N, C-alpha and C positions, 0 to 999 in steps of 0.2 A: 742830226741824228740823235735820237733819244735813247738813252741807255738806262735800263732798269737794273737796279741791284737788289738782290734779295739778301736780307740779313738772316742768317741762320741762327735761330735761338735754340739753345739746347733744351730738349724736352725733359731734362732731369727734374725740373720742378713739378711737372705733371706726374712723373713716376713717384716722386717722394710723397706728394699729396695723396695719390691713389693708394700707395702702400700704407700710409698712416691711417687712412679711413678703413682700409681692409683689416689692418691689424687691430684697430679699436673694435671693429665689428666682431672679429674673431675672438678677441679677449672677452667681449661681452657674452658671446655664445658659449665659450668655454667656461666662464664663471657660472652661467646658468646651468650648464650640464653638470658641473661639479656640485653645485648647490642641490640639484635634484638627486644626484647619487648619494650625497651625504645625508640628505633627508630620509632616503630609503634605508640607509644603514642605521640611522637613529631610530627609525620606526622599529627596527629589529631589537633595539635596546629595551623597548617597552615589554618585550617578552621575558626579561630578567626579573627575578624576584628582588625584594628589598636588600637582601644580603649581597647578591651579585652586584647591584648598583652601588652599595656602600663600598665594596672592594675597589671599585674604580673611582670612588670619591664623588658619587652623585646621589641624588634622591629623585623620587618620581616627579616632583614638581619642577626640577631642573629640566627634565626631558620634555614635560608638557609646555614649559615656558619657551624652550628652544623651538619646538614644533609649532608654536603659535605665531612665530614670525612670518614675514612675507615669504612667498615661494621664491622670490628673487634673491633673498638673503641666505647665506650659508649658516645653517643652525649649528654646525660643528664648532664654529668659532665661539659661539655663546656657551656651549657645553665645556669647551676647553678653558674658557675664562672662569666659569663657575667652579670647575674641578680644581684649578690651581688656587683659587681664592680659598676654597675649603681646605686644601692641603697646607696653605700658609697658616691658616687658623690652627690646624692640628699641630703643625710643627712649633708654633708659638706656645701652645699649651704644653707640649713636651718639654720645651726649653724652660718654661716657668716651673714645671714640676721638678726638673733636675736642679734648678737653682734653689728651690725650696728644700729639696732633699739635702743639698750641700750645706745649707744654712742650719738645718735642724740636726745635722750630725755633729757630735762633739769633735772638737779640734784635735784631740790627742788620739782618737780612735781611727784606724784606717777603715776604708770601706770594706764591708763584709763581702767575702768571695764565696760563691756557691761551692758546696762540697760536691765532688764528683764521685760516684760509685761505679765500680766496674763489676759486672756480673760475668762469672765464668761458669762454664758447665764442665764438671769433672765427674 
């Protein structure tokens, strides 16, 4: 008499592989959708004037450079990096100015405090 035995292998390896492929595909689609949404928002930044862009730490060429990247890349990451780099430069200039002001002030004199005036209506 011939007896056949069937070894049951768990199908968990198939589920894990399928899940990984699906997640990677979903992450790619999600990243593409996010890049397109951010690109549309950055296009709205082109409507601002130079003063408005300066308030957020950008110049027109930053926006043009970010929009010239591939459609698959997120241009907001480029703008964030450029804005933080310019903010770092500005804070370094402020610190340098404060250091120069401290050096140029005589040692015996305290820092000048602004005088405040109060207006009253009587």
